[in-house]
Backbone as a ProteinNet text record, in pm:
[ID]
protein_1_A
[PRIMARY]
XXXXXXXXXXXXXXXXXXXXXXXXXXXXXXXXXXXXXXXXXXXXXXXXXXXXXXXXXXXXXXXXXXXXXXXXXXXXXXXXXXXXXXXXXXXXXXXXXXXXXXXXXXXXXXXXXXXXXXXXXXXXXXXXXXXXXXXXXXXXXXXXXXXXXXXXXXXXXXXXXXXXXXXXXXXXXXXXXXXXXXXXXXXXXXXXXXXXXXXXXXXXXXXXXXXXXXXXXXXXXXXXXXXXXXXXXXXXXXXXXXXXXXXXXXXXXXXXXXXXX
[TERTIARY]
790.1	823.2	754.5	804.3	789.4	632	569.7	452.4	486	594.9	621	784.3	806.6	976.1	986.1	1108.2	1127.1	1285.4	1285	1445.1	1540.9	1603.5	1682.7	1576.3	1498.6	1400.9	1457.5	1496.2	1524.4	1420	1408.2	1320.1	1379.6	1406.6	1439.2	1315.2	1302.5	1208.2	1295.2	1268.8	1376.9	1521.9	1621	1752.3	1766.9	1687.6	1697.6	1655.7	1739.7	1736.5	1684.4	1548	1506.9	1500.1	1480.2	1489.1	1682.1	1765	1871	1864.4	1861.5	1815.1	1795.5	1653.5	1619.1	1549.6	1624.4	1570.1	1547.9	1403.3	1366.6	1244.8	1258.7	1164.4	1062	915.3	841.7	761.2	747.5	694.1	513.5	451.9	293.7	299.2	208.6	223.1	286.2	382.8	463.5	424.4	491.4	462.7	624	637.6	735.7	719	793.1	831.6	939.9	897.4	1026	1045.6	1155	1198.7	1308.3	1291.1	1390.9	1350.7	1445.7	1425.5	1324.9	1255.1	1144	1267.7	1229.5	1261.5	1334.5	1357.8	1478.9	1392	1266.8	1222.9	1101	1060.9	994.8	880.3	752.9	654	658.7	790.6	776.5	802.6	859.6	875.7	740.2	584.6	529.4	430.9	486.3	339.6	401.7	518.2	573.2	487.5	493.6	484.2	315.5	232	102.9	22.6	205.4	145.6	84.3	82.7	77.9	184.1	347.5	458.9	480.1	609	624.6	731.1	809.2	953.6	1035.5	1194	1247	1308.2	1323.6	1388	1364.2	1370.4	1390.4	1250.4	1246.1	1117.2	1054	917.5	826.2	731.1	719.5	640.7	581.1	472.7	333.9	294.7	308.8	251.9	357.4	423.1	514.2	451.7	382.5	350.9	405	473.7	532.6	489.4	463.4	380.1	447.2	563.2	599.2	802.3	850.3	993.5	1013.3	1142.2	1159.5	1261.6	1260.6	1309.1	1200.1	1075.5	922.4	872.9	937.5	891.3	749.3	671	565.7	463.4	391.4	302.2	210.2	136.8	18.7	-91.6	-183.9	-298.2	-367.8	-502.2	-529.3	-604	-669	-761.4	-637.8	-523.7	-414.9	-382	-318.5	-291	-415.5	-521	-593.1	-601.1	-595.2	-552.7	-442.5	-366.8	-214.3	-224	-293.9	-330.4	-386.3	-467.7	-566.4	-505.1	-326.9	-273.2	-228.9	-226.7	-194.4	-359.3	-334	-427.5	-358.1	-379	-264.7	-390.9	-305.2	-395.6	-265.4	-378	-333.8	-314.4	-198.3	-179.6	-333.2	-364.2	-481	-589.5	-637.9	-781.3	-821	-843.4	-903.1	-972.3	-1113.9	-1243.1	-1315.3	-1424	-1520.9	-1606.1	-1601.5	-1687.1	-1847.1	-1899.3	-2012.5	-2118.4	-1989.2	-2057	-2019.4	-2129.9	-2087.2	-1963	-1955	-1829.9	-1886	-1988.1	-2033.5	-2027.4	-2096.1	-2101.3	-1887.7	-1813.6	-1699.5	-1599.8	-1654.6	-1578.5	-1656.5	-1737.8	-1812.3	-1786.2	-1760.4	-1772	-1663.5	-1548	-1411.4	-1464.2	-1503.3	-1574.9	-1704.4	-1754	-1926.9	-1855.6	-1786.7	-1721.2	-1633.2	-1562.3	-1515.1	-1601.4	-1716.8	-1823.6	-1897.5	-1948	-1989.4	-1934.8	-1800.5	-1694.4	-1735.5	-1829.3	-1863.9	-1939.6	-1977	-2073.1	-2204.4	-2212.2	-2355.5	-2366.5	-2318.1	-2342.2	-2488.7	-2530.2	-2716	-2784.4	-2768.8	-2830.3	-2876	-2742.3	-2728.2	-2707.3	-2728.2	-2727.5	-2750	-2868.7	-2914.7	-2838.6	-2818.3	-2757.9	-2602	-2540.8	-2389.7	-2388.3	-2487.6	-2438.3	-2523.6	-2592.9	-2592.8	-2441.2	-2381	-2289.1	-2189.6	-2224.4	-2060.8	-2072	-2242.9	-2251.3	-2215.5	-2257.8	-2241.7	-2099.1	-1992.7	-1865.7	-1785.5	-1851.6	-1856	-1852.1	-1945	-2056.1	-1925.3	-1908.6	-1809	-1700.2	-1597.3	-1468.8	-1478.7	-1576.3	-1645.8	-1651.5	-1725.6	-1732.5	-1578.9	-1544.1	-1385	-1319.3	-1358.2	-1226.9	-1314.7	-1425.6	-1497	-1542.1	-1656.5	-1737.7	-1846.6	-1887	-2054.1	-2156.7	-2096.5	-2269.8	-2200.2	-2082.2	-2082.1	-2115.1	-2113.1	-2144.1	-2255.5	-2299.3	-2425.3	-2337	-2262.5	-2172.3	-2099.6	-2089.1	-2014	-1884.9	-1766.2	-1628.8	-1615.8	-1728.5	-1683.2	-1724.5	-1820.8	-1857.7	-1805.5	-1717	-1608.9	-1471.8	-1400	-1272.3	-1184	-1043.4	-923.8	-891.7	-885.7	-892.6	-977.2	-1127.9	-1218.3	-1221.9	-1190.2	-1165.5	-1068.8	-943.4	-846.7	-894	-932.5	-997.9	-1100.8	-1168.8	-1277.9	-1190.7	-1091.2	-974.7	-907.6	-888.4	-838	-942.7	-1063.6	-1169.4	-1202.9	-1180	-1195.8	-1106.3	-966.7	-839.2	-888.4	-895.8	-934	-1055.5	-1145.5	-1243.3	-1239.5	-1139.5	-1029.7	-992.7	-983.9	-891.2	-779.2	-689.2	-551	-454.5	-326.6	-266.9	-170.5	-115.8	-41.3	-126.7	-153.2	-189	-89.2	-81.2	60.9	11.8	54.9	18.9	156.6	76.9	203.4	163	291.2	247.8	102.2	68.3	-106.6	-124.5	-43	-131.1	-20.7	53.7	94.7	9.1	-126.3	-190.8	-315	-299.6	-340.8	-250.2	-372.5	-259.5	-281.8	-191.1	-139.1	-271.5	-371	-443.3	-498.8	-538.1	-607.1	-484.8	-368.2	-272.1	-263.3	-301	-271.9	-425.9	-540	-611.3	-594.4	-515.9	-487.4	-396.1	-286.2	-214.4	-242.9	-369.9	-391.9	-485.3	-530.1	-584.3	-499.8	-388.5	-241	-241.7	-203	-182.8	-235.8	-398.8	-457.7	-427.4	-417.1	-410.8	-289.9	-151.1	-56.2	-64.6	-105.3	-152.4	-236	-295.8	-397.7	-311.9	-171.6	-81.7	-118.5	-197.9	-213.1	-68.5	-71.8	51.8	82.4	191.9	169	313	281	406	402.4	456.9	418.8	530.5	493.1	595.6	557.3	653.2	631	701.1	715.6	806.9	726.7	661.6	649.3	763	849.7	972.1	899	871	845.6	700.3	637.9	548.1	647.2	735.9	809.2	920.5	934.7	1010.8	954.9	831.9	756	643.2	608.9	517.2	574.8	667.3	679.7	770.3	796.3	854.6	1051	1005.3	1118.4	1104.5	1241	1257.8	1376.2	1344.5	1421	1443.1	1594.7	1624.7	1674.6	1600.2	1627.8	1697.5	1776.2	1842.6	1878.5	1862.7	1933	1879.8	1774.2	1732.4	1785.3	1842.3	1896.7	1811.9	1860.2	1823.1	1942.5	1993.6	2121.8	2107.7	1990.7	2021.7	1876.1	1892.9	1761.6	1783.4	1629.7	1727.8	1552.1	1605	1461.2	1441.4	1356.7	1337.7	1477.7	1516.3	1647	1758.9	1774	1841.9	1943.2	1802.4	1802.1	1804.3	1724.4	1746.8	1807.6	1878.7	1979.3	2114.2	2132	2275.4	2292.7	2284.8	2268.6	2420.8	2465.4	2586.8	2629.7	2534.3	2560.6	2558.5	2632.1	2658.5	2533.3	2517.7	2388.1	2242.1	2236.2	2121.8	2104.5	2248.3	2276.8	2220.7	2257.4	2211.2	2096.8	2023.7	1849.1	1808.2	1848.9	1765.8	1797.6	1928.1	1983.5	1886.7	1766.5	1686.9	1535.5	1554.3	1423.3	1445.8	1607.5	1637.7	1643.5	1679.6	1742.3	1623.8	1508.3	1370.1	1324
-847.1	-726.3	-676.2	-571.7	-519.1	-467.8	-482.9	-395.8	-225.7	-236.7	-106.7	-122.3	4	38.1	164.7	163.6	281	317.8	448.6	422	606.8	573.1	680.4	809	753.7	844.6	922.7	1052.8	1145.4	1246.4	1248.1	1332.7	1411.2	1510.6	1570.3	1685.8	1703	1774.3	1943.4	2062.7	2140.7	2087.7	2084.9	2060.5	1901.2	1851.6	1709.8	1580.8	1515.6	1411.4	1305	1252.1	1134.7	1036.8	1008.2	945.6	1002	870.3	892.4	830	833.1	723.8	567.2	564.3	488.8	393.7	284.9	218.5	81.1	4.2	-120.2	-110.8	-269	-305.2	-430.8	-442.9	-518.5	-608.5	-755	-842.9	-846.8	-836.9	-892.3	-995.3	-974.6	-1084.8	-1113	-1007.9	-1018.7	-957.3	-1025.2	-936.8	-855	-741.6	-675.1	-629.3	-661.4	-601	-500.5	-412.8	-306.7	-261.8	-304.2	-335.7	-211.6	-204.5	-116.5	7.4	36.1	119.3	236.8	315.1	442.3	537.6	635.8	728	718.4	607	552.5	569.6	590.5	665.8	550.7	445.3	350.1	404.5	517.3	587.5	682.9	769.3	869.4	810.3	671.4	668.5	590.7	515.9	499.7	615.7	736.2	857.4	877.4	881	959.3	849	740.5	650.6	666.3	716.3	703	850.9	942.9	1098.4	1162.6	1125	1186.1	1301.8	1248.2	1331.8	1356.3	1436.8	1451.4	1442.8	1307.4	1309.6	1422.4	1478.6	1552.5	1550.9	1394.5	1335.6	1213.7	1181.4	1029.4	979.2	838.4	823.3	741	722.8	593.1	551.5	402.6	378.7	243.5	230.4	146.6	111.5	-61.8	-148.5	-36.6	-61.9	48.2	168.4	248.1	412.2	470.7	587.3	668.6	798.7	715.9	860.6	958.8	947.2	1040.8	1029.3	1166.5	1233.1	1347	1329.6	1464.3	1562.2	1490.9	1548.1	1632.4	1576.5	1633	1719.1	1849.7	1919	1993.8	1964.3	2067.3	1971.9	2125.8	2089.1	2015.8	1866.7	1830.3	1857.3	1882.2	1911.7	1786.9	1839.4	1771.5	1624.8	1663.2	1553.8	1422.7	1494.5	1408.5	1317	1396.9	1317.2	1245.6	1249.1	1144.3	1035.8	1078.5	919.1	834.1	897.8	865.2	755.4	789	726.7	600.9	586.6	483.9	360.3	360.3	229.7	180.4	275.4	227.4	163.4	149.4	125.4	144.8	217.5	249.7	215.2	136.4	139.8	183	288.6	378	301.4	300	239.7	269.2	428.4	443.6	444.6	369.5	301.5	431.3	539.2	677.2	632.2	583.6	550.8	646	690.2	810.8	764.7	823.2	778.4	791.1	888.5	905.2	765.5	706.5	618.6	466.1	393.7	231.7	172.2	92.4	7.7	-36.8	-69.1	-87.8	111	148.4	296.2	360.4	334.3	327.5	292.1	168.4	130.8	178.1	220.3	238	380.4	462.8	612.1	613.4	633.8	640.2	592.7	499.3	425.5	524.5	512.1	647	791.8	823.4	962.6	997	841.2	847.1	814.3	753.8	724.4	866.5	964.6	1085.7	1165.6	1106.6	1204.1	1094.8	1034.5	923.1	1001	993.3	1107	1021.6	896.5	827.3	841.8	868.7	873.2	865.4	1027.9	1035.8	919	950.7	851.1	715	664.9	544.4	519.8	632.3	613	509.4	440.2	352	237	186.8	89.7	80.3	201	200.6	191.7	246.9	244.2	113.2	47.2	-89.8	-213.3	-162	-257	-186.8	-91.1	-31.9	-149.5	-116.8	-192.2	-342.7	-380.7	-539.3	-587.2	-470.2	-505.4	-544.4	-373.7	-339.6	-472.7	-521.2	-634.1	-758.5	-774.4	-887.1	-899.3	-756.2	-757.1	-749.5	-698.5	-722.8	-877.2	-927.2	-1072.1	-1151.2	-1082.2	-1153.8	-1154.3	-1005.8	-942.6	-1034.8	-1119.1	-1196.5	-1086.8	-953.1	-882.4	-893.8	-981.5	-1022.4	-955.6	-942.6	-938.3	-814.7	-761.5	-596	-483.8	-509	-387.6	-293.5	-316.5	-183.6	-101	-145.5	-113.5	26.2	77.7	239	178	266.7	262.1	249.2	296.3	304.8	176.3	112.6	1.9	-171.2	-120.2	-208.8	-186.9	-337.1	-330.9	-249.5	-258	-179	-314.1	-437.6	-497.6	-537.3	-516.1	-488.6	-390.7	-268.8	-112.5	-158.5	-203.5	-197	-296.1	-424.7	-514.9	-432	-301.6	-255.7	-146	-139.4	-27.6	-59	-218.7	-327	-331.4	-391.4	-346.7	-243.7	-134.4	-41.5	15	-20.9	-16.2	-129.4	-226.1	-309.3	-318.1	-240.7	-198.4	-133.5	-26.4	59	3.8	-147.3	-240.9	-178.1	-194.4	-82.4	-202.8	-128.3	-244.9	-284.9	-224.1	-215.3	-228.3	-311.2	-263.3	-221.5	-117.8	-91.3	-48.1	-119.1	-131	-14.4	79.4	166.9	84.9	21	-21.1	-58.8	-171.2	-175.5	-227.6	-292.5	-342.2	-274.3	-140.7	-111.3	-23.8	-20.2	50	-67.9	-204.1	-318.7	-349.6	-395.5	-554.4	-645.7	-745.5	-852.4	-953.3	-989.4	-1038.9	-1003.7	-842.1	-837.8	-804.5	-814.2	-819.1	-961.3	-1029.4	-1186	-1184.8	-1132.8	-1137.4	-1070.8	-970.4	-858.2	-944.6	-960.9	-1055.9	-1209	-1234.6	-1357.8	-1323.3	-1226.2	-1139.6	-1108.4	-1025.5	-1030.9	-1134.2	-1254.6	-1359.8	-1437.6	-1399.2	-1471.6	-1375	-1228.6	-1165.2	-1187.4	-1219.1	-1302.1	-1429.5	-1491.5	-1657.7	-1642.1	-1527.4	-1480	-1414.7	-1415.5	-1336.5	-1205.5	-1124	-984.9	-929.9	-785.5	-743	-662.9	-637.6	-564	-525.8	-402.4	-333.4	-301.4	-365	-368.1	-279.2	-178.7	-156.4	-218.6	-227.7	-325.3	-357.9	-350.9	-380.6	-548.3	-630.7	-769.1	-849.1	-891.2	-970.3	-1076.5	-1189.4	-1330.4	-1303.7	-1214.4	-1192.4	-1187.6	-1029.1	-1001.2	-1144.7	-1235	-1330	-1461.9	-1474.6	-1578.4	-1519.4	-1400.8	-1404.6	-1336.2	-1267.3	-1191.2	-1239.7	-1232.7	-1267.8	-1181.3	-1062.4	-989.6	-871.7	-854.4	-744.1	-695.5	-550.5	-426.4	-397.9	-349.9	-290.6	-166.2	-51.1	76.5	109.1	204.5	268.6	419.8	498	680	685.6	664.4	686.2	630.9	517.1	461.4	319.2	260.3	99.6	40.5	-22	-91	-242.5	-293.5	-437.5	-486.2	-571.8	-618.6	-749.8	-814.6	-971.6	-1016.3	-1172.1	-1300.1	-1261.3	-1343.1	-1326.7	-1403.5	-1509.6	-1599.9	-1506	-1438	-1341.1	-1272.2	-1208.5	-1092.4	-1139.8	-1209.7	-1269.1	-1367.1	-1413.5	-1553.1	-1520.6	-1466.3	-1407.4	-1261.9	-1168.2	-1031.9	-992	-908.2	-854.8	-792.3	-678.9	-549.1	-583.1	-543.8	-545.3	-471.5	-368.4	-294	-345.2	-418.6	-526.4	-613.3	-691.5	-782.6	-738.9	-621.3	-572	-577.3	-472.1	-474.6	-574.1	-699.8	-780.8	-877.5	-877.1	-946.7	-931	-808.8	-859.3	-901.7	-930.8	-1022.6	-1197.1	-1221.1	-1351.7	-1369.5	-1317.6	-1301.4	-1364.7	-1312.9	-1337.1	-1419.3
-1746.7	-1766.4	-1631.7	-1577	-1446.3	-1421	-1329.5	-1340.4	-1285.7	-1165.8	-1123.3	-1154.4	-1211.8	-1199.3	-1116	-1060	-971.2	-1022.8	-1054.9	-1086.3	-1008.1	-990.6	-853.6	-849.4	-716	-658.2	-564	-513.3	-447.6	-367.8	-243.5	-157.4	-43.2	-65.6	71.6	99.2	230.4	299.4	371.1	275.8	368	342	425.5	422.9	393.8	469.4	541.1	401.7	386.5	282.3	305.2	275.5	342.3	236.6	89.8	-29.2	-108.2	-102.8	-205.8	-303	-395.4	-536	-479.8	-486.2	-437.4	-642.4	-597.9	-763.8	-715.2	-793.6	-754.2	-845.6	-880.6	-981.6	-897	-943.9	-871.5	-988.1	-1003.9	-1078.1	-1050.9	-1144.7	-1112.6	-1024.4	-918.6	-841.2	-711.7	-748.4	-591.8	-483.3	-402.5	-243.4	-198.9	-202.2	-113.4	-38.2	54.5	194.4	202.6	287.2	304	465.4	490.3	660.5	678.2	764.9	844.8	961.9	1026.6	1144.4	1152.4	1193.7	1212.8	1166.1	1050.2	998.8	931.7	858.8	788	613.1	549.3	457.5	381.2	455.1	433.6	340.4	449.9	453.8	357.1	358	258.6	120.4	106.8	-56.3	-107	14.2	-42.8	-61	20.2	-17.5	-117	-187.9	-323.9	-480	-403.8	-522.5	-532.8	-440.3	-423.4	-461.8	-478.3	-509.8	-442.9	-284.8	-147.6	-127.6	-217.2	-234.5	-330.3	-358	-480	-519.1	-550.1	-555.7	-659.8	-576.9	-660.2	-793	-794.2	-916.1	-925.5	-1034.7	-1049.5	-1152.4	-1190.8	-1304.7	-1194.7	-1227.7	-1151.1	-1281.9	-1293.2	-1426.6	-1381.5	-1402.9	-1384.4	-1506.9	-1538.8	-1639.2	-1802.4	-1775.5	-1882.7	-1915.1	-1794.5	-1845.7	-1737.2	-1780.1	-1725.3	-1606.5	-1531.3	-1441	-1375.8	-1363.2	-1294.2	-1350.1	-1425.3	-1455.1	-1446.3	-1355.1	-1329.5	-1417.9	-1542	-1642.2	-1731.2	-1676.7	-1726.4	-1638	-1586.6	-1529	-1452.7	-1590.5	-1576.3	-1483.5	-1447.4	-1294.9	-1348.3	-1239.7	-1290.9	-1234.7	-1286.3	-1238.8	-1115	-1079.1	-995.4	-1055.1	-1159.4	-1155.9	-1229.5	-1293.6	-1402.6	-1247.2	-1129.7	-982.8	-956	-991.3	-912.6	-980.5	-1123.2	-1208.3	-1211.8	-1137	-1154	-1042.3	-913.5	-800.9	-801.6	-914.3	-922.2	-940.4	-1000.4	-991.1	-847.9	-767.3	-666.8	-533.9	-462.2	-331	-179.2	-125.3	4.2	147.3	154.7	314.9	431.7	496.8	624.1	763.6	843	955.7	1082	1011.7	1133.5	1044.2	981.4	904.3	824.8	840.8	784.5	709.1	836.9	791.4	818.1	725.6	780.7	887.3	964.8	1113.7	1073.2	1002.7	979.4	834.2	825.3	696.3	753.7	717.8	750	680.9	739.7	638.1	500.1	490.1	335	271.1	340	271.4	243.5	345.9	336.3	214.1	189.2	92.2	-100	-52.9	-181.2	-269.9	-109.5	-140.9	-290.3	-259.9	-380.4	-510.4	-495.1	-620.6	-661.2	-565	-629	-708.5	-617.2	-654.2	-814.7	-821.3	-950.3	-1062.4	-1044.5	-1098.4	-1158	-1096.2	-1077.1	-1251.7	-1217.5	-1346.6	-1450.5	-1454.4	-1587.2	-1699.9	-1785.9	-1885.8	-1882.7	-1855.9	-1874.3	-1698.7	-1634.8	-1469.3	-1428.4	-1477.1	-1440.7	-1523.2	-1620.8	-1712.2	-1652.8	-1610.4	-1547.7	-1367.8	-1355.9	-1184.6	-1099.8	-1089	-1017.4	-1032.1	-1167.9	-1236	-1175.3	-1227.7	-1110.7	-968.8	-942.9	-769	-735.2	-855.8	-774.5	-819.4	-927.1	-940	-839.3	-816.9	-690.7	-547.9	-533.6	-410.6	-407.2	-499.1	-512.8	-483.1	-555.4	-540.7	-447.8	-333.7	-207.8	-131.6	-138.8	-52.2	-72.7	-190.5	-262.8	-189.4	-178.4	-123.9	36.4	122	243.2	287.9	204.4	277.1	220.9	126.1	117.1	238.3	344.3	458.4	575.1	544.4	638.3	727.4	679.4	748.8	692.1	638.4	591.3	691.4	819.4	862.6	982.6	891.6	999.3	886.2	738.5	678.6	682.7	801.1	839.6	975.4	991	1112.1	1056.7	1197.8	1238.6	1274	1177.5	1252.7	1390.6	1462	1603.1	1650.5	1609.2	1652.7	1570.7	1525	1494.4	1585.4	1556.5	1627	1587.5	1569.2	1507.3	1441.6	1401	1314.1	1229.9	1257.1	1154.5	1062.4	1151.4	1058.5	989.8	993.6	872.1	820.3	807.8	682.4	644.5	682.8	556.9	516.2	566.4	434.9	347.6	406.5	291.1	145.6	207.1	118.7	47	77.8	5.4	-76.4	-51.1	-144.8	-218.4	-188.5	-303.1	-428.4	-358.7	-467.2	-589.7	-546.5	-708.5	-799.4	-730.2	-826.5	-889.3	-771.5	-827.4	-875.9	-927.9	-1016.1	-888	-774.4	-685.6	-560.2	-462.4	-334.1	-233.6	-164.2	-65.3	70.5	182.2	284.9	407.9	471.6	534.1	720.8	764	885.8	926.6	853.8	859.2	994.2	1051.6	1184.8	1319.6	1323.2	1434.8	1526.4	1490.7	1610.2	1654.6	1636.3	1679.1	1809.4	1830	1969	1900.8	1954.8	1912	1851.3	1900.9	1853.8	1723.1	1725.3	1611.5	1521.9	1533.5	1448.4	1318.9	1392.2	1366.8	1255	1275	1173.1	1079.1	1066.5	954.4	879.6	946.3	895.8	805.3	854.2	819.8	663.4	647.3	540.3	440.4	486	416.5	331.6	427.5	346.7	230.1	236.2	183.8	9.2	40.4	-65.7	-161	-74.9	-126	-192.4	-125.3	-220	-316.6	-315	-444.1	-557.4	-541.9	-638.9	-649.9	-546	-533.3	-530.8	-621.1	-596.9	-521.9	-435.6	-285	-273.4	-221.6	-132.2	18.6	127.2	246.1	346.2	418.2	450.4	587.5	661	840.1	875.2	1039.9	1130.3	1159.9	1124.3	1124.1	1040.9	1109	1042.2	994.3	1034.7	1042.4	912.7	898.1	799.6	661.2	724	607	522.9	630.5	600.4	524.1	606.7	548.1	399	390.1	300.5	165.6	190.7	75.5	-2.1	-160.4	-249.3	-245.5	-208.6	-214.1	-112.3	-17	53.8	16.2	70.3	82.9	182.2	262.6	375.7	360.5	413.8	381.7	521.1	521	612.4	572.3	682.3	648.4	514.6	440.5	303.1	189	183.7	134.6	116.1	-3.2	36.9	49.7	110	157.7	140.9	135.6	69.9	36.7	-71.1	-108.1	-177.4	-190.2	-233.1	-198.7	-247.8	-169.3	2.3	38.6	229.9	259.6	196.5	260.3	189	138.3	101.3	165.3	260.7	304.6	466.2	513.8	639.4	674.3	591.8	602.4	554.7	468.2	438	356.9	464.5	462.1	441.1	335.4	321.3	403.6	480.9	512.8	674.8	739.5	872	908.6	868.6	940.8	923.7	802.9	808.4	903.9	917.9	1038.6	1163.7	1236.7	1353.7	1360.2	1240.4	1231.4	1276.8	1174.1	1191.4	1318.2	1382.6	1509.2	1641.5	1623.1	1741.5	1742	1593.4	1523.7	1579.6	1471.8	1498.5	1653.5	1736.1	1899.7	1966.5	1892.1	1951.2	1920.9
[MASK]
+++++++++++++++++++++++++++++++++++++++++++++++++++++++++++++++++++++++++++++++++++++++++++++++++++++++++++++++++++++++++++++++++++++++++++++++++++++++++++++++++++++++++++++++++++++++++++++++++++++++++++++++++++++++++++++++++++++++++++++++++++++++++++++++++++++

């Protein structure tokens, strides 16, 4: 059974169609890489999945639960949207860490805010905060940041900040971890350290959707690749199918820059 089902998603901004009849599915433990030129709709698709944008039409299901169906257009309350977002963990290209908090506090914050909504939070506050802290420390260690938990973002390299952002997303235990160009703001050396962490997550069968310009990573780590062009999914399949046996000329043109390099 698919962990994610996306059916006929469309999205326009004013008169510009950005997503045009997008459909795909993702199995648990798979890594989906979404590639394509800038402006092809990749980031908008991620934002729709994470309810940072609302699709104009289509269906989104996670673990068999329908999160969005345009045939049921009733407005969603903010609390409902927050609940739906918990299925996805989103790692932005610009880290989005709070500068006034340490690495550990950044990882703990979202989990703490959610915990406060629990009816027994006040009675169990110290216990719950201890559990959240232990979990946050575990994920920061997993990211190789045991010695930087008390550091503030300005004291960390870009690669370290991105690894804190990954730990923060993992701490919410999402069904699907999403990355939006996670290395685009990093220099080549720091890019490598973040990609190594992502490969380790893939080896651990973490279900991921990765919007990326890192073609070698998409080819070598992903289990499925989608090529988007002008708002459409032009081609999708295994990395071997897309990279070595593309059916579409536009896909071959896009990938030629990578294969020639």
